C-alpha positions as CSV (number, residue, x, y, z in Angstrom):
1,M,0.4,-0.1,0.3
2,K,2.7,2.3,0.3
3,K,4.9,1.9,-2.8
4,K,1.3,2.6,-4.0
5,A,0.5,5.5,-2.4
6,S,4.3,6.8,-3.5
7,L,3.7,5.7,-7.1
8,L,0.3,7.7,-6.4
9,S,2.1,11.2,-4.8
10,A,4.9,11.4,-7.4
11,V,2.3,10.8,-11.2
12,I,0.6,13.8,-9.1
13,A,3.4,16.2,-8.5
14,A,3.9,15.3,-11.9
15,I,0.7,16.5,-13.0
16,L,1.3,19.3,-11.2
17,T,4.7,20.3,-12.3
18,L,3.2,20.4,-16.3
19,Q,0.6,22.6,-15.6
20,I,3.3,25.4,-14.3
21,L,5.6,25.6,-16.8
22,P,5.3,28.0,-19.5
23,G,4.1,26.7,-22.4
24,A,3.6,23.3,-21.4
25,G,0.8,21.3,-23.1
26,N,0.4,24.0,-25.1
27,P,2.1,24.1,-28.7
28,A,1.4,27.5,-29.4
29,S,2.7,28.7,-26.2
30,A,5.8,27.0,-26.8
31,A,6.6,28.1,-31.0
32,K,5.7,31.5,-29.6
33,A,8.9,30.9,-26.7
34,D,10.4,29.2,-29.6
35,S,9.9,32.7,-32.0
36,S,10.8,34.7,-29.1
37,H,13.9,33.4,-28.4
38,A,15.4,33.2,-32.0
39,E,14.4,37.1,-32.6
40,A,16.1,37.6,-29.2
41,I,19.6,35.6,-30.9
42,Y,18.7,37.8,-34.3
43,K,18.5,41.7,-32.5
44,T,21.4,40.3,-30.6
45,A,23.5,40.0,-33.3
46,L,22.3,42.2,-35.5
47,P,24.9,44.9,-33.7
48,L,27.6,42.3,-34.2
49,L,27.5,42.8,-38.3
50,T,27.9,46.9,-38.4
51,S,31.7,47.1,-37.9
52,S,34.7,44.9,-39.4
53,E,36.0,45.5,-36.3
54,K,33.2,43.1,-34.8
55,L,33.7,40.5,-36.6
56,P,35.6,38.1,-34.2
57,Q,32.7,38.7,-31.5
58,A,30.2,38.0,-34.3
59,I,31.4,34.9,-36.1
60,K,31.5,33.6,-32.4
61,Y,28.3,34.3,-31.2
62,L,26.6,32.6,-34.4
63,N,28.7,29.7,-34.3
64,S,27.2,29.5,-31.1
65,H,23.6,30.6,-31.3
66,I,22.8,30.6,-35.3
67,Y,21.4,27.1,-35.3
68,A,18.3,28.8,-33.1
69,T,17.1,31.3,-35.2
70,G,15.1,29.7,-37.4
71,S,16.3,29.3,-41.3
72,Y,14.9,32.9,-42.4
73,R,17.1,34.4,-40.0
74,A,20.0,32.8,-40.5
75,T,19.7,33.4,-43.5
76,V,20.1,37.0,-43.4
77,L,23.0,36.6,-40.6
78,T,25.0,34.6,-42.9
79,L,24.7,37.3,-45.7
80,K,25.0,40.2,-43.2
81,L,28.6,38.1,-41.9
82,E,29.7,37.9,-45.7
83,N,28.9,41.6,-46.7
84,L,30.9,42.4,-44.2
85,H,33.4,40.2,-44.6
86,K,33.8,41.6,-48.1
87,A,33.5,45.4,-46.9
88,G,36.4,44.5,-44.0
89,L,38.6,43.2,-46.8
90,Q,40.5,46.1,-48.5
91,T,41.2,47.1,-45.0
92,W,43.1,43.3,-44.2
93,E,45.0,43.2,-48.1
94,S,46.3,46.8,-47.0
95,K,47.4,45.1,-43.7
96,F,49.1,42.0,-45.1
97,S,50.5,44.2,-48.5
98,T,53.6,46.0,-46.6
99,S,57.1,45.0,-47.8
100,G,57.9,43.8,-44.3
101,V,55.2,41.6,-43.9
102,Q,55.7,40.0,-47.2
103,R,59.2,39.4,-46.8
104,K,57.7,37.4,-43.3
105,L,54.7,35.5,-44.2
106,A,57.7,34.2,-47.4
107,S,59.9,32.4,-44.3
108,I,56.4,30.9,-42.7
109,Y,54.3,30.0,-45.1
110,K,52.7,27.1,-46.3
111,A,49.6,26.1,-48.1
112,E,46.2,25.2,-46.9
113,T,47.2,26.2,-42.8
114,S,45.2,28.6,-40.8
115,M,46.0,31.5,-40.0
116,S,46.0,30.7,-36.2
117,K,48.8,27.8,-37.3
118,L,51.0,30.2,-38.9
119,A,50.6,32.4,-36.4
120,E,51.6,29.6,-33.6
121,S,54.6,29.4,-36.4
122,T,56.4,32.1,-35.3
123,Q,57.9,34.3,-33.0
124,D,57.5,38.0,-34.3
125,T,54.9,39.3,-32.4
126,S,53.5,41.9,-34.4
127,L,53.5,39.4,-37.7
128,R,52.0,37.0,-35.3
129,A,49.3,39.4,-33.7
130,L,48.1,40.0,-37.3
131,L,47.9,36.2,-38.0
132,K,46.3,36.0,-35.6
133,S,43.2,38.8,-35.5
134,A,42.8,38.3,-38.6
135,G,42.4,34.3,-38.5
136,E,39.9,35.5,-36.0
137,S,38.0,37.9,-38.4
138,G,37.2,35.1,-40.4
139,Y,40.0,35.0,-43.6
140,K,42.8,32.8,-44.7
141,L,45.9,33.6,-46.7
142,E,46.5,32.8,-49.6
143,T,49.3,33.6,-52.6
144,A,50.0,34.1,-56.5
145,E,53.1,35.2,-57.9
146,G,55.3,35.4,-54.3
147,Y,52.6,37.4,-53.3
148,Y,50.2,36.6,-50.3
149,F,47.1,38.5,-49.1
150,P,44.0,36.9,-47.1
151,V,41.3,36.2,-48.6
152,I,37.2,35.2,-47.7
153,D,37.3,31.7,-45.4
154,Y,34.3,30.4,-47.1
155,G,34.9,27.0,-45.8
156,A,34.2,28.6,-42.5
157,Y,30.9,29.1,-43.7
158,R,29.9,25.6,-43.9
159,K,28.9,25.4,-40.1
160,Y,25.5,27.3,-41.2
161,K,24.1,25.0,-44.5
162,L,21.7,23.8,-42.4
163,Y,20.1,26.2,-41.2
164,V,20.1,28.9,-43.8
165,T,17.5,28.3,-47.0
166,D,18.4,26.2,-49.9
167,D,19.9,28.7,-52.0
168,I,22.1,30.1,-49.6
169,S,23.1,26.5,-48.3
170,D,24.3,25.8,-52.2
171,Y,26.0,29.0,-52.7
172,I,28.1,28.9,-49.6
173,T,29.4,25.3,-51.1
174,I,29.9,27.0,-54.4
175,M,31.9,29.6,-52.6
176,A,33.9,27.4,-50.2
177,T,34.6,25.2,-53.2
178,E,36.3,28.1,-54.4
179,T,38.4,29.0,-51.4
180,D,39.6,25.8,-50.9
181,L,41.6,25.0,-54.0
182,P,41.1,28.4,-56.6
183,P,40.8,27.6,-60.1
184,S,43.9,29.4,-60.9
185,K,46.9,31.4,-60.2
186,D,50.0,32.6,-62.0
187,N,47.8,32.7,-64.9
188,G,47.0,29.4,-65.1
189,L,44.6,26.5,-64.7
190,I,45.3,24.7,-61.1
191,I,42.9,22.8,-61.7
192,S,41.9,19.7,-63.8
193,W,40.1,20.2,-66.8
194,T,36.9,18.3,-65.5
195,D,37.0,20.7,-62.7
196,V,36.1,23.5,-64.5
197,A,33.3,22.3,-66.8
198,A,31.9,20.4,-63.4
199,R,32.2,24.1,-61.3
200,A,30.9,25.6,-64.0
201,L,27.7,23.5,-64.4
202,A,27.2,23.7,-60.7
203,Q,26.8,27.1,-61.1
204,E,24.7,27.1,-64.0
205,Q,22.2,24.0,-62.2
206,F,22.1,27.2,-59.0
207,T,21.1,30.3,-61.6
208,Q,18.6,27.6,-63.2
209,K,17.4,26.7,-59.7
210,Y,17.1,29.2,-57.8
211,P,16.6,32.4,-60.3
212,G,15.7,34.7,-57.5
213,S,18.8,33.9,-55.0
214,N,19.7,37.0,-52.8
215,R,23.2,35.9,-54.4
216,I,22.1,35.2,-57.8
217,S,24.5,38.2,-59.7
218,A,27.7,36.3,-57.8
219,V,27.3,33.3,-58.9
220,K,26.0,34.3,-62.5
221,S,29.8,36.2,-62.6
222,L,31.5,33.6,-61.1
223,Y,29.9,30.9,-63.5
224,S,30.9,33.6,-67.1
225,M,34.7,33.3,-65.2
226,Y,34.3,29.6,-65.5
227,V,32.8,29.4,-69.4
228,T,35.5,31.4,-70.5
229,N,38.2,28.9,-68.9
230,T,36.3,25.9,-70.3
231,F,36.4,27.3,-74.3
232,Y,39.5,29.1,-73.7
233,G,41.6,28.2,-70.4
234,Q,44.0,30.4,-68.8
235,N,47.1,32.1,-70.9
236,N,49.4,29.6,-69.3
237,T,47.0,26.8,-69.7
238,P,45.4,27.3,-72.7
239,L,42.6,25.0,-74.3
240,F,44.6,25.1,-77.5
241,H,48.7,24.8,-77.7
242,Y,50.0,27.9,-79.2
243,D,52.7,25.9,-80.9
244,D,50.6,23.8,-83.2
245,L,47.1,25.5,-82.1
246,E,45.8,21.5,-81.4
247,M,43.4,21.2,-78.3
248,D,44.9,20.4,-74.9
249,L,44.8,16.4,-74.9
250,E,43.6,16.3,-71.1
251,A,40.8,18.6,-71.6
252,Q,39.7,16.5,-74.7
253,K,39.5,13.3,-72.8
254,A,37.6,15.6,-69.5
255,Y,34.8,17.3,-72.0
256,T,34.6,14.0,-74.0
257,G,33.8,11.6,-70.6
258,I,31.6,14.7,-69.1
259,L,29.7,14.6,-72.0
260,A,29.1,10.7,-71.9
261,Q,27.9,10.8,-68.2
262,K,25.9,13.9,-68.3
263,S,22.1,14.8,-69.8
264,G,19.3,17.1,-69.7
265,S,18.6,20.7,-70.1
266,S,22.1,22.2,-69.4
267,P,22.4,25.2,-71.7
268,F,26.6,25.2,-70.9
269,L,26.5,21.6,-71.7
270,Q,24.5,21.7,-74.9
271,K,27.1,24.3,-76.0
272,L,30.1,21.8,-74.6
273,D,28.8,19.4,-77.2
274,S,28.4,21.4,-80.2
275,F,31.9,22.6,-79.8
276,M,33.0,19.0,-79.5
277,K,31.8,17.8,-82.5
278,L,32.5,20.8,-84.3
279,L,36.9,19.8,-82.9
280,K,36.2,16.2,-83.7
281,D,35.7,17.2,-87.6
282,K,38.6,19.5,-87.2
283,Q,41.2,17.0,-85.9
284,Y,40.5,18.8,-82.8
285,K,42.5,21.7,-83.8
286,L,41.8,25.7,-83.9
287,D,41.3,26.9,-87.2
288,D,39.1,29.8,-88.4
289,E,35.9,28.0,-88.4
290,V,36.5,26.8,-84.7
291,K,37.3,30.6,-84.1
292,A,34.1,31.9,-86.1
293,F,32.3,29.4,-83.3
294,L,34.1,30.8,-80.7
295,K,33.0,34.3,-81.4
296,K,29.9,33.4,-81.8
297,E,28.9,31.2,-78.9
298,V,31.6,32.0,-76.3
299,P,33.0,35.9,-76.7
300,L,35.0,36.8,-74.5
301,E,33.6,40.6,-74.7
302,P,30.2,41.3,-74.6
303,Q,28.1,41.7,-77.8
């Protein structure tokens, strides 16, 4: 009897506890509480996204709280963060551009190494502080032609992909791919021809799927660059060799392979298919007819 009485008392206590909890048993009240919490996080984050000097605090706050804001607010905050990163980039470039900093970086730089790791590798206090601050502000270090410069670390944005809208999630994937492995350096491609075409295709798909996206212009600009890379290459990695005007063999294999695997309503692939059929007839050599095709279908300057 004592056991039954104790069990009954515990059940009654639990029921009373549930009755006094805010929103308990009331989905509408619970949703309202969640919405209020999300709005409070959003309003706290906004002032942190008004100045590039606040980037370290903003990043820490978003990393800890963005999951609870809902997709709309999370998207707005993520785009504001990117805007702030873009706005502050020139200032950071100036800080890294001095001859003294460039000379010091030359002795410690290692590819694919974070700013914080580079900071740990130097005994120079001013350089360490610069690298540490840049890293905490969301930048990474890149190099080209012996020059070192900061870029936005889009790889760090991947942690927001689960919380933002689908278009911005895909946008983050595109931009993170760019900063993880830039397509070119020193006027030459450093990614494969397969990757060049694959990135162009991914960017085209974004423009088709999200024509109203807030970042549609940025992706269209990137896509335009990749179309040029696909059909022309770059100065130090031309699609057609300068000496014999023959198409690069690796590009030929890459494009043929992509066209064999991909299908669908892709204007990019349709154009590439027409290009490759023409080249096959021309023994993969750049002649006047191929030049005419490129001038019409892939003009280097707006017509």
